[in-house]
Every structure is written in structure tokens, then in C-alpha cells.
N, C-alpha and C positions, 0 to 999 in steps of 0.2 A: 712584162715578160720576164721569165726567170730561166737562166741556164745554169747547169751544174757541170763543172769540169774538174777532173782529178788533176792535181798539181804535184809534181815530184819534188821540186826544190824551191827554197826561198829565193833563189836567183830570179825566178819569174817576177818577183816583186822588186828586186833591187838591181837588176841588170841595166847596163848603160843604154840599151836601145829604148828604154822607157823614160829616158831623160833627154832634155835639150837645154839650151841656155835659159829658156823662158819657163820651162816646166819640168818638174820632177814628178812624173805621173803618180808614183806610189809613195815617194818619201818626202814630198813637199810638206813643210811644217804645218801642223794642224789638220791635215787631210785624213789621217787615220786615227781611229779610236778603238779601244777594246770594247766588245759587246759581250754580254753575259748570255750564254745559251744554256743555262742551267748550272753552270759551274761557278757558283758564287764564291770567289776567292778574293774579294775586295779589289778586283781589277776594273770593273765596269766603268765606262766613260772616261778612261784616262787616255791622254794622247799617247801616240806611239811614234817613237823615232825609229830610224832604220836599225840602230843598235838594239833597241828594245824588241823590235820585230824578230831580229836574229836570235835573241835570248829565248823568246817564246817558241820559236821554231825548234830550237835545241830541246826544249822541255816537252813540247807537245806534238812533235812530228814523229812518224814511224821511220823504220829503216829504209823503206822504199817509196814512201809517199809523204809529202808535207801535209796534204789535206785536200780540201775541195774549194775551188773558187766558185762561189754562187753569185751570179751577176743578176742584179735587179735593174731593169731598164724601164724608164718612164716612156710613154708614147712620144714620138717626135713632136707632135703638136704641143704637148705639155712643155717640152724642153724649149721650144721656140717661144711659147708664151712667156715662160720665165725669162728668157734672154731679152725679150722686148719690154717686160714690165718690172722685172726684178722683185716680184711679189713674193715675199718670204713665206707666205702661206703655202705656196706650191712646194717649196723645199720641205716644209713641215709635214705636208701630206705625204711626200715621198718617204721621209724618214719614218713616219708612223706606219706606212705600209710595209716597209722593210722590217720594222720591229715586230709588227703583228705576224708577219709571215715567219720570221725566225721563231717566235713563240709557238706557232703551229708546228714548225719543223722539229722543234724540240721533242715533240711527242714521238717522232720517228727516229730518234737517235738511240742506237743500241750498240752493244758490244757483245762479244761471245764469252761464255763461261765454259771452259773446256774441262772443268773438274768432273770426276766420276759421279759425284753426288748430283750435280746439275744435270748431267746427261741421263742419269737414272730417273730423275724427276721430269725429264723432257723439257727442262728450262735451259736450253742452250743459249738463247738470246736474253740479255739482261739490259735494262735501261741504263743509259749512260748520260753523264752531264758533260757538256762541251764548252769550249771557249773559242771565240772567233774575233777577228779584227776586221773592221769595216772601213773601206776607203770610198768616200763619196766624191764624185766628179761632176762638174757642170758641163763639161765639153768632152768630146772624144779626142783621140790622139791627133786628129786632123784639125782640132780647134773649132769644130762645128758644135752647135748646141746639142747636148745629149746628157740629160740628168740620168746618172746611173750610179749604182753602188756595187762594189766588189766586196763580198764577204768571204774572207779566208776562214773556213771552218777547219780547224786543226784536226789531224788524223787521230790523235790520241784523245780519248774521252775517259772520264772517271767512272768506273763501274760502280753503280749504286750499292751493290751488295757488300763490297769490301774496300771501296775507295781507292782501288788500284787503277793506274793509268793503263788503258788497253786500246788497241786499234778499233776504230769505229767500224761498224757494220753498216755500210751505206746503201744497201739494196733498197730499203724502204724509201730513202730520200729520192733515189732515181725513179722508183715505181710511182711515187706521188708527185713528181716534179710538175706535172701539168695541173695538178689540183691546188697547188699553193698559190 
């Protein structure tokens, strides 16, 4: 199952309510990695610290929105099976499903071109290249088995026509949410 939610601030991922003595839900070392959603800038598969996450947020978030939290949840039965067996193939399958879905979502990432030339040609929407950070968890906040990944898709994407960072046009992502 996939859900998409707009996120206004980096504090959603760093605030203290997501932390306890035993668990830093989003900033636990090794839990987050950068994933490439078309914006190949040498980032992919690098671990993300809280400090690095804040740097990326400054560079890739808009004035009013950080981006979108796309949550990929495995069925409860799969999560329980993993908790009982610790079979790494289950995690690999979840990871492959997330990657394949993000590759498909990349087709729906657009930004706007507000230039007079683009409007005259009817090319208001232009393909964009995005960057995201993936947080994979094996349990929910209540410490119950639940394999799920939060993918923070940053609000700014690189417009393919001129390599400028511009706000994402997310309408297609929401329209196709049930298809992914």
C-alpha cells in the first residue's frame, strides 16, 4: 500500500516526538539513504545523517513545502513473517518493490515552465528530475512488526529544459497514487 502526504517542514523527520531512548525513528544511524529519482548528482545510496538531511532540505525544499512523504507499507502478514524468520529475502523484495515504484513514479514528475515561449507552445508542464531520501523501518512506532519505507520526495526538482530547480507539480502523483 502507498500513501502520499505533503510535508511542510524538515521537523517532521527530526522532531523529538519521533525519538525515544531506544529508537530514533528517522535519524537512527544507517536507517536513511539517498535515492535517485532521476536527479543523478552522485548522491545515490549514501547514508544520511540528520545534519545531511537538513542540508538537503535547504537546497531542495520550497518556501512553503518540504516535499512529499510517500509511505510504502508491506502487508502485515509479510511483516510478521519477517519478524519470525528474519529472512533477508523479504526485505530485499520490499526494497525492490520500492525501487520499481519510484522508477515508475519518475515518469509523473513534472514542474511548470511559465515562460511566454512555453505557454505559446502549450508546453506548460516540463519533465523534472527529483531527489528523495528513503527511511526503511521494520517496526512501527509502537514497536510492532511493520515493514515500511518513508520516501521523502523533495519539493524542488530539476527542470529538464534548463536544469533549474523548480517546484514539483505533484498532481499526476496524486492522480496515479492507486496505480503505483
